[in-house]
Every structure is written in structure tokens, then in C-alpha cells.
C-alpha positions in Angstrom: -32.9 -9.0 19.9 -29.4 -8.7 18.2 -26.4 -7.2 20.5 -24.9 -4.1 18.9 -21.3 -4.4 17.7 -20.2 -1.9 20.3 -21.5 -4.3 23.0 -19.7 -7.1 21.5 -16.4 -5.1 21.9 -17.1 -4.5 25.5 -17.7 -8.4 26.0 -14.7 -9.6 24.3 -13.5 -11.5 27.1 -16.7 -13.5 27.3 -15.8 -15.7 24.5 -12.3 -17.4 23.3 -11.4 -15.9 20.2 -14.9 -15.9 18.5 -18.1 -13.9 18.1 -21.5 -15.6 17.6 -22.4 -15.5 14.0 -25.9 -14.3 14.7 -24.3 -11.0 16.1 -22.4 -10.2 12.8 -24.1 -7.8 10.5 -25.3 -9.4 7.3 -22.8 -7.6 5.1 -19.8 -8.8 7.0 -20.7 -12.5 7.4 -18.6 -15.4 5.6 -19.2 -18.8 4.5 -16.5 -19.8 7.3 -18.2 -17.9 10.2 -15.0 -17.1 11.9 -15.3 -13.6 13.3 -13.1 -11.5 15.7 -13.1 -8.0 17.2 -9.9 -6.0 16.6 -9.2 -6.6 20.4 -9.8 -10.4 20.0 -7.5 -10.5 17.0 -4.9 -8.6 18.7 -5.0 -11.1 21.6 -5.0 -14.1 19.4 -1.9 -12.8 17.6 0.0 -11.7 20.7 -0.6 -15.3 22.0 0.1 -17.5 18.8 2.1 -15.2 16.4 4.2 -17.9 15.0 1.2 -20.0 14.0 -1.3 -17.3 12.5 -0.8 -15.5 9.5 -2.0 -11.8 9.8 -2.7 -10.0 6.8 -4.0 -6.8 5.9 -6.2 -6.7 2.6 -6.5 -2.9 2.1 -5.0 -1.2 -0.9 -1.4 -0.1 -1.0 -2.6 3.7 -0.5 -4.6 2.8 2.4 -1.7 1.2 4.3 0.7 3.7 3.3 -1.5 6.7 4.3 -3.6 5.5 7.2 -1.2 3.1 8.9 -1.2 -0.8 9.6 -1.5 -2.8 12.8 1.7 -3.7 14.4 2.7 -7.4 14.3 1.3 -7.7 10.5 2.8 -10.3 8.5 2.0 -8.5 5.1 -0.5 -6.3 3.1 -2.0 -8.4 0.3 -4.5 -6.2 -1.4 -7.8 -7.9 -2.1 -8.8 -5.3 -4.5 -6.6 -3.1 -6.5 -7.2 0.6 -7.5 -7.5 1.5 -11.3 -6.1 4.9 -11.1 -6.7 5.1 -14.7 -10.6 5.2 -14.6 -12.5 7.4 -12.5 -16.4 6.5 -12.0 -18.0 9.8 -12.1 -21.3 8.3 -10.6 -19.6 6.8 -7.5 -17.2 9.5 -7.4 -14.3 7.1 -6.9 -11.4 5.3 -8.8 -12.7 1.9 -9.8 -11.5 -1.2 -8.1 -10.9 -4.8 -9.5 -10.0 -8.0 -7.6 -6.5 -8.6 -7.3 -6.0 -11.8 -9.5 -3.0 -13.0 -7.4 -4.7 -12.7 -4.1 -5.2 -16.3 -3.4 -1.6 -17.3 -4.6 0.0 -14.6 -2.7 -1.8 -15.6 0.6 -0.6 -19.2 -0.1 2.9 -18.3 -0.7 3.0 -16.0 2.7 1.6 -19.1 4.6 4.4 -21.3 2.9 7.1 -18.9 3.9 5.7 -19.0 7.6 5.8 -22.8 7.5 1.9 -23.1 7.4 -0.7 -24.6 5.2 -4.5 -23.8 4.1 -5.6 -25.3 7.5 -3.6 -22.8 9.6 -5.4 -19.7 11.1 -5.4 -16.7 8.8 -6.5 -13.3 10.2 -7.6 -10.6 7.8 -8.1 -7.0 8.5 -9.3 -4.2 6.2 -10.7 -0.8 7.0 -14.2 -1.7 8.5 -14.7 -5.5 8.1 -16.8 -5.7 4.8 -13.8 -6.3 2.3 -12.2 -9.0 4.4 -15.7 -10.8 4.4 -15.6 -11.3 0.6 -11.9 -12.0 0.9 -12.6 -14.9 3.4 -15.1 -16.3 1.2 -12.7 -16.5 -2.0 -10.1 -18.1 0.2 -12.8 -20.5 1.6 -13.6 -21.3 -2.1 -9.8 -22.1 -2.7 -9.7 -24.6 0.1 -8.7 -22.4 3.1 -10.4 -23.6 6.3 -9.5 -21.5 9.2 -9.9 -18.0 7.9 -10.9 -15.1 10.3 -12.3 -11.6 9.6 -11.8 -8.7 12.0 -15.2 -7.4 11.8 -14.5 -3.8 13.0 -11.5 -3.5 10.9 -8.5 -1.0 11.2 -10.4 2.0 11.2 -14.1 0.9 12.4 -17.4 1.5 11.6 -18.8 5.0 11.2 -20.9 6.8 13.9 -24.5 6.8 13.0 -25.5 10.1 14.9 -24.3 13.0 16.7 -21.3 15.1 16.2 -19.2 12.3 15.0 -21.9 11.1 12.4 -20.1 9.5 9.5 -16.7 9.5 11.1 -14.9 6.1 11.9 -15.0 6.4 15.6 -17.0 3.6 16.9 -14.5 0.8 17.0 -11.8 -0.8 15.3 -8.0 -1.5 15.8 -7.0 2.2 16.0 -10.0 3.4 18.0 -9.3 0.4 20.5 -5.7 1.9 21.2 -3.9 -1.1 19.8 -0.5 -0.6 18.4 -0.2 0.4 15.0 2.3 2.2 12.7 2.8 3.9 9.4 6.0 2.3 8.8 5.9 -0.8 6.5 9.0 -3.0 6.1 9.7 -4.3 2.7 9.2 -7.9 3.8 5.5 -7.0 4.4 4.9 -5.5 1.0 3.2 -7.4 -1.8 3.8 -6.0 -5.4 2.2 -7.1 -8.6 4.3 -9.4 -10.9 6.9 -7.2 -12.6 6.8 -4.4 -10.0 9.8 -3.2 -8.1 
């Protein structure tokens, strides 16, 4: 029987910065099998901030209006929003993968004096986008990329009054430090933007 993700959050102290891959939902699994809860990620970053790169891969709109984890090295969006194309079927603006993602992560590592074998921690809204981002970085030769499986906002509640709301887990729901304020040094902009 698989342990629910909520139980994993309660047991974070049972392991040292890692969750058993068998306990991770299939849509959040990666080729590197390196998983952290938001609580574990915060602990890792608190203990090793100088030798870990911490990136938020959400869109610029998400980090601007929902907030970011404190201690973040940078926001490098994995997906970019096509604000000039609305998909009526999905009822959302379309997204495309950021073609500069791998290059931007590589540059941030160099700025911090690290290489592709350093620990890189990725966070998104709820952990599924980071899984795809980890796989792209792994294919590019990165070896120690972690995904925060419950993300910044967490998973949605399955039932009850909170059904559909992001109250189950995640950085914000765990009471970890966060802010709406981004420093200019934390921002990624497409080539030619100011």
C-alpha cells in the first residue's frame, strides 16, 4: 500500500533529504528520482544555501502575484505564457517551453560557483511542472536535480469544504517563509527584454 503524500509530509524527519520514489505519484516522478517535500527543501537550503541552487520554475505572473519562497536564487520559468493565444478548449492561454531554460540554469550555477553536478532544487506550483523540468535538465547532463513534490501552493483537496483548493501541503501551507518581493537579481528575462 502506498503512503499518502500528506503522511510523507508528517514523516519528513524520518529521512535525510529524500523521499522513496515508490511513494511519489507517477505524474511527479523524474528520471533522476530525487524528491523533497517543501519542508525538506527548506531544511536542505537552510543547511546548505551556498552549495545548492534553488530555482522557482513557475511563470513570471505566478511569482509576481502568488509569491515566492524566501531564499530563492532565481525564477527561471520552465514554461512561458503565450498571451497572444487563448485556447478556448482548455480555457487558458497556451504555454510553450522556455527555449533558454537549460542555458539560464547553467548560467545561474556558474554565477554561484557551481557546476552541473551540484544540487539544484526546483519548485513550481504543485510539483508536476518541476518533474518535467528535472527530466529536461537530466537529459542535458545535470546529475543532482531535486523536485519539490508538493510545490509552493500544494496539491488540491480531494473532498470536503476545501475540495479543489490548494490547502493539502506545499511551501505556503507548511508555514515556510515566503514573500511577494523579488529582487532584480532573482529575475530571468528573455533575451532583449529589460
